[in-house]
Structures are given as structure tokens and as C-alpha cells.
N, CA, C and O of each residue as an XYZ file, in Angstrom:
408
protein
N      51.730    -43.337    -68.174
C      50.895    -42.074    -68.247
C      49.805    -42.279    -68.922
O      49.647    -43.125    -69.802
N      48.911    -41.389    -68.461
C      47.493    -41.552    -68.833
C      46.929    -40.199    -69.235
O      46.851    -39.189    -68.535
N      46.566    -40.365    -70.441
C      46.012    -38.816    -71.323
C      44.571    -38.758    -71.529
O      44.021    -39.853    -71.652
N      43.861    -37.743    -71.590
C      42.520    -37.788    -72.087
C      42.629    -36.856    -73.292
O      43.267    -35.804    -73.230
N      41.867    -37.347    -74.604
C      42.017    -36.572    -75.759
C      40.647    -36.301    -75.839
O      39.836    -37.227    -75.848
N      40.248    -34.944    -75.908
C      38.756    -34.305    -76.041
C      38.688    -33.989    -77.393
O      39.694    -33.483    -77.891
N      37.681    -34.188    -78.114
C      37.278    -33.793    -79.308
C      36.046    -33.101    -79.444
O      35.007    -33.544    -78.954
N      36.105    -32.031    -80.088
C      34.905    -31.104    -80.115
C      34.316    -30.569    -81.625
O      35.194    -30.016    -82.288
N      33.266    -30.625    -82.141
C      32.759    -30.260    -83.059
C      31.389    -30.127    -83.312
O      30.629    -30.713    -82.541
N      30.800    -29.309    -84.469
C      29.619    -29.018    -84.806
C      28.953    -30.175    -85.589
O      27.743    -30.155    -85.811
N      29.640    -31.043    -85.948
C      29.336    -31.880    -86.838
C      29.399    -33.354    -86.151
O      30.436    -33.540    -85.514
N      28.601    -34.285    -86.165
C      28.483    -35.602    -85.274
C      29.087    -36.418    -86.298
O      29.744    -37.267    -85.695
N      29.211    -36.615    -87.693
C      29.666    -37.423    -88.447
C      31.244    -37.074    -88.276
O      31.991    -38.012    -87.996
N      31.621    -36.167    -88.383
C      33.067    -35.744    -88.281
C      33.679    -36.321    -87.129
O      34.826    -36.765    -87.079
N      32.694    -36.281    -86.044
C      33.359    -36.448    -84.614
C      33.597    -38.189    -84.791
O      34.637    -38.781    -84.505
N      32.503    -38.727    -85.268
C      32.579    -40.443    -85.407
C      33.876    -40.717    -86.242
O      34.778    -41.421    -85.787
N      33.935    -40.155    -87.435
C      35.141    -40.397    -88.256
C      36.475    -40.243    -87.762
O      37.371    -41.068    -87.939
N      36.621    -38.770    -86.908
C      37.553    -38.546    -86.256
C      38.257    -39.842    -85.226
O      39.414    -40.264    -85.229
N      37.193    -40.223    -84.461
C      37.301    -41.579    -83.571
C      37.639    -42.561    -84.178
O      38.694    -43.090    -83.827
N      36.967    -43.074    -85.153
C      37.540    -44.359    -85.881
C      39.093    -44.010    -86.254
O      39.895    -44.799    -85.756
N      39.588    -43.085    -86.952
C      40.988    -42.913    -87.464
C      41.790    -42.700    -86.162
O      42.902    -43.225    -86.107
N      41.281    -41.887    -84.965
C      42.330    -42.116    -83.815
C      42.341    -43.017    -83.070
O      43.191    -43.046    -82.180
N      41.422    -44.003    -83.206
C      41.669    -45.540    -82.687
C      42.534    -46.354    -83.402
O      43.362    -47.081    -82.853
N      42.353    -46.250    -84.847
C      43.518    -47.004    -85.509
C      44.868    -46.749    -85.352
O      45.698    -47.657    -85.331
N      45.164    -45.504    -85.231
C      46.370    -44.855    -85.323
C      46.604    -45.389    -83.559
O      47.545    -46.171    -83.417
N      46.224    -45.208    -82.929
C      46.484    -45.649    -81.487
C      46.912    -47.183    -81.230
O      47.795    -47.673    -80.526
N      46.195    -47.599    -81.856
C      46.217    -49.161    -81.907
C      47.596    -49.461    -82.365
O      48.463    -49.905    -81.611
N      47.795    -49.172    -83.782
C      49.153    -49.205    -84.292
C      50.212    -48.842    -83.465
O      51.199    -49.570    -83.574
N      50.289    -47.939    -82.679
C      51.586    -47.342    -82.278
C      51.504    -47.405    -80.535
O      51.856    -46.568    -79.704
N      50.878    -48.783    -80.368
C      51.304    -49.173    -78.656
C      50.674    -48.608    -77.952
O      51.166    -48.651    -76.825
N      49.291    -47.752    -78.023
C      48.724    -47.214    -76.871
C      47.808    -48.099    -76.345
O      47.586    -49.139    -76.965
N      47.218    -47.860    -75.273
C      46.334    -48.816    -74.351
C      45.048    -47.908    -74.517
O      45.127    -46.893    -73.825
N      43.950    -48.009    -75.214
C      42.623    -47.221    -75.058
C      41.772    -47.766    -73.835
O      41.191    -48.851    -73.810
N      41.806    -46.813    -72.821
C      41.119    -47.391    -71.727
C      39.641    -46.896    -71.762
O      38.994    -47.615    -71.001
N      38.870    -45.972    -72.333
C      37.671    -45.510    -72.414
C      37.416    -44.343    -73.569
O      37.994    -43.261    -73.673
N      36.325    -44.926    -74.439
C      35.827    -44.032    -75.563
C      34.283    -43.453    -74.807
O      33.372    -44.199    -74.449
N      34.292    -42.276    -74.715
C      32.995    -41.702    -74.274
C      32.490    -40.788    -75.044
O      33.236    -39.878    -75.403
N      31.052    -40.807    -75.499
C      30.333    -39.623    -76.083
C      29.590    -38.920    -75.137
O      28.668    -39.555    -74.625
N      29.745    -37.865    -74.804
C      29.062    -37.121    -74.256
C      27.961    -36.278    -74.913
O      28.040    -35.994    -76.108
N      26.778    -35.812    -74.033
C      25.466    -35.514    -74.614
C      25.971    -34.217    -75.453
O      27.046    -33.618    -75.438
N      24.726    -34.008    -76.221
C      24.701    -32.779    -77.146
C      24.457    -31.717    -76.331
O      23.848    -31.875    -75.272
N      24.838    -30.702    -76.674
C      24.669    -29.398    -75.813
C      23.971    -28.415    -77.184
O      24.426    -28.475    -78.326
N      23.089    -27.755    -76.877
C      22.412    -26.839    -77.534
C      22.302    -25.665    -77.092
O      21.773    -25.457    -76.000
N      22.790    -24.670    -77.871
C      22.575    -23.030    -77.633
C      21.748    -22.689    -78.472
O      21.966    -22.865    -79.671
N      20.653    -22.143    -78.026
C      19.703    -21.357    -78.723
C      19.359    -20.031    -78.606
O      19.041    -19.715    -77.460
N      19.314    -18.972    -79.598
C      19.025    -17.614    -79.222
C      18.246    -17.032    -80.239
O      17.999    -17.745    -81.212
N      17.836    -15.954    -80.217
C      16.615    -15.216    -80.814
C      17.288    -14.087    -81.304
O      18.172    -13.588    -80.608
N      17.016    -13.628    -82.352
C      17.324    -12.167    -82.857
C      16.099    -11.233    -83.548
O      15.499    -11.678    -84.527
N      15.828    -10.167    -83.092
C      14.947     -9.401    -84.103
C      15.288     -9.231    -85.265
O      16.475     -9.106    -85.567
N      14.286     -9.192    -86.164
C      14.459     -9.091    -87.528
C      14.672     -7.542    -87.685
O      15.678     -7.207    -88.311
N      13.895     -6.608    -87.221
C      13.870     -5.132    -87.274
C      13.310     -4.718    -85.871
O      12.193     -4.894    -85.384
N      14.300     -4.184    -85.430
C      14.029     -3.461    -84.108
C      13.418     -2.247    -83.989
O      13.046     -1.784    -82.911
N      13.266     -1.576    -85.314
C      12.441     -0.568    -85.025
C      10.946     -0.602    -85.026
O      10.241     -0.086    -84.159
N      10.454     -1.366    -86.256
C       9.238     -1.374    -86.711
C       8.221     -2.530    -86.092
O       7.189     -2.198    -85.508
N       8.563     -3.766    -86.254
C       8.051     -4.888    -85.928
C       9.085     -5.803    -84.773
O      10.007     -6.581    -85.018
N       8.516     -5.357    -83.462
C       9.132     -5.875    -82.439
C       8.937     -7.374    -82.253
O       9.693     -7.999    -81.509
N       7.819     -8.039    -82.990
C       7.465     -9.058    -82.600
C       7.969    -10.189    -83.922
O       7.795    -11.406    -83.869
N       8.529     -9.548    -84.916
C       9.242    -10.519    -85.973
C      10.547    -10.706    -85.252
O      11.320     -9.878    -84.770
N      10.589    -12.265    -85.319
C      11.946    -12.532    -84.812
C      12.717    -13.995    -85.442
O      12.094    -14.987    -85.819
N      13.850    -13.880    -85.443
C      14.548    -15.307    -86.150
C      15.370    -16.201    -84.845
O      16.067    -15.732    -83.945
N      15.098    -17.277    -85.045
C      15.627    -18.354    -84.091
C      16.700    -19.059    -84.776
O      16.524    -19.542    -85.894
N      17.876    -19.142    -84.109
C      18.947    -19.598    -84.338
C      19.288    -20.683    -83.212
O      18.914    -20.559    -82.046
N      20.059    -21.789    -83.703
C      20.705    -22.812    -82.463
C      22.098    -23.356    -83.030
O      22.220    -23.562    -84.237
N      23.143    -23.582    -82.135
C      24.291    -24.146    -82.277
C      24.462    -25.846    -81.490
O      24.708    -26.046    -80.300
N      24.322    -26.526    -82.184
C      24.961    -27.826    -81.770
C      26.348    -28.214    -81.547
O      27.167    -28.078    -82.455
N      26.739    -28.775    -80.199
C      27.881    -28.865    -79.948
C      28.079    -30.094    -79.582
O      27.445    -30.486    -78.603
N      29.095    -31.114    -80.331
C      29.180    -32.827    -79.970
C      30.487    -32.652    -79.381
O      31.358    -31.824    -79.649
N      30.463    -33.646    -78.471
C      31.829    -33.771    -77.561
C      31.962    -35.232    -77.410
O      31.009    -36.002    -77.290
N      33.158    -35.548    -77.424
C      33.689    -36.873    -77.021
C      35.041    -36.979    -76.431
O      35.813    -36.029    -76.557
N      35.409    -38.079    -75.779
C      36.814    -38.162    -75.061
C      37.317    -39.400    -75.252
O      36.420    -40.231    -75.390
N      38.519    -39.884    -75.317
C      39.147    -41.033    -75.283
C      40.349    -40.755    -74.223
O      41.158    -39.827    -74.194
N      40.151    -42.159    -73.145
C      41.469    -42.014    -72.247
C      42.413    -42.924    -72.988
O      41.943    -43.681    -73.837
N      43.742    -42.916    -72.731
C      44.703    -43.551    -73.312
C      45.615    -43.568    -72.426
O      45.769    -42.636    -71.638
N      46.413    -44.737    -72.437
C      47.555    -45.057    -71.633
C      48.970    -45.889    -72.216
O      49.008    -47.025    -72.687
N      50.074    -44.951    -72.022
C      51.246    -45.632    -72.596
C      52.344    -45.346    -72.179
O      52.444    -44.298    -71.540
N      53.399    -46.086    -72.375
C      54.722    -46.020    -71.283
C      55.827    -45.170    -71.946
O      56.616    -44.629    -71.170
N      55.982    -44.993    -73.153
C      56.897    -44.279    -73.759
C      56.807    -42.991    -73.846
O      55.638    -42.708    -74.108
N      57.470    -42.050    -73.756
C      57.493    -40.495    -73.969
C      57.582    -40.247    -75.350
O      57.024    -39.250    -75.807
N      58.217    -41.028    -76.090
C      58.548    -40.583    -77.450
C      56.991    -40.886    -78.329
O      56.666    -40.295    -79.358
N      56.313    -41.761    -77.747
C      55.011    -42.101    -78.212
C      54.041    -41.003    -78.545
O      53.273    -40.854    -79.496
N      54.329    -40.208    -77.378
C      53.508    -38.937    -77.109
C      53.734    -37.855    -78.160
O      52.824    -37.089    -78.478
N      54.708    -37.810    -78.590
C      55.274    -36.931    -79.805
C      54.555    -37.307    -81.020
O      54.185    -36.464    -81.836
N      54.340    -38.631    -81.160
C      53.604    -38.881    -82.530
C      52.199    -38.710    -82.455
O      51.527    -38.629    -83.483
N      51.500    -38.623    -80.867
C      50.413    -38.419    -80.929
C      50.021    -36.913    -81.087
O      48.871    -36.640    -81.429
N      50.812    -36.061    -80.882
C      50.698    -34.348    -80.772
C      50.908    -34.041    -82.273
O      50.375    -33.016    -82.698
N      51.585    -34.769    -83.081
C      51.696    -34.549    -84.483
C      50.558    -34.905    -85.310
O      50.423    -34.468    -86.453
N      49.818    -35.615    -84.804
C      48.525    -36.169    -85.445
C      47.725    -35.124    -85.996
O      47.322    -34.264    -85.212
N      47.386    -35.032    -87.347
C      46.329    -34.148    -87.468
C      45.052    -34.838    -87.928
O      45.008    -35.710    -88.795
N      43.725    -34.211    -87.055
C      42.510    -34.840    -87.455
C      41.959    -34.177    -88.791
O      42.669    -33.576    -89.597
N      40.540    -34.384    -88.910
C      39.791    -34.123    -89.809
C      39.548    -32.575    -89.726
O      39.350    -32.290    -88.544
N      39.485    -31.405    -90.576
C      39.057    -30.257    -90.551
C      37.698    -30.206    -90.044
O      36.877    -31.019    -90.469
N      37.356    -29.280    -89.122
C      36.149    -29.024    -88.289
C      36.226    -29.644    -86.972
O      35.231    -29.490    -86.263
N      37.235    -30.335    -86.483
C      37.078    -31.006    -85.314
C      38.456    -30.573    -84.604
O      39.583    -30.725    -85.075
N      38.072    -29.928    -83.209
C      39.233    -29.447    -82.449
C      39.439    -30.489    -81.164
O      38.542    -30.881    -80.418
N      40.651    -30.786    -81.110
C      41.025    -31.476    -79.943
C      41.931    -30.865    -79.008
O      42.561    -29.855    -79.318
N      42.039    -31.443    -77.830
C      42.783    -30.821    -76.886
C      43.430    -32.214    -76.045
O      42.960    -33.306    -76.365
N      44.381    -32.169    -75.098
C      44.938    -33.379    -74.590
C      45.335    -32.872    -73.196
O      46.058    -31.910    -72.939
N      44.730    -33.692    -72.363
C      44.759    -33.420    -70.804
C      45.694    -34.550    -70.204
O      45.663    -35.662    -70.732
N      46.417    -34.343    -69.260
C      47.222    -35.540    -68.572
C      46.651    -35.651    -67.534
O      46.631    -34.691    -66.765
N      45.998    -36.892    -67.198
C      45.227    -37.553    -66.038
C      46.335    -37.863    -64.972
O      46.230    -37.428    -63.825
N      47.424    -38.643    -65.386
C      48.215    -38.835    -64.400
C      49.710    -39.300    -64.946
O      49.839    -39.446    -66.161
N      50.836    -39.533    -64.077
C      51.843    -39.691    -64.566
C      52.619    -41.010    -64.272
O      53.718    -41.208    -64.791
């Protein structure tokens, strides 16, 4: 069975630390790591008016940076998937698990 674990965060260091921790845990539990890929940085920029009534040209600019990476994993036992679902990553990192093939 092949799985893809997708990690998302606003902080690059959190993603890197989570990947290291996840790799160590997966190797210890007989998973086979196929790919570890970091995706390009996504930036959302937006602009807000400071004072909409008086100074229309006075603005503030903000940006959000999204870091994303994924790991492709292969394993044989269904019981090992339960161990993977119970894993807790660092605070600030969200993850999702997609099934690639059975």
C-alpha cells in the first residue's frame, strides 16, 4: 500500500524538523520511504487601506508564506498504518494522508 503524507506550515524550520522526526519514526516501524519532496514557497500578498475615509493612499501591505512538502511511503501491514495515524507532529504543522494505491 502506498501513502502520501502532506505537511503544511507557515514556518520552514517546523517543516524540516517534522520531516526529520517523521523519517526516523517511519524507518523504525518498517515503512519504506519512496520520495521526500519540498514544494515551492507560496506567497499570498494583500493590501489594506489604513484609513478609508481621509487618506486613501495610506496603505499597509501584508504577506503570508506557505511551506509545503510531502513524503511517499510504502508498507505491507495495515496495523502499521494505525501507528502512523496516531503520530503527533510539532505544533504549527498540519498534515494530511492520501492513499495512492492499495
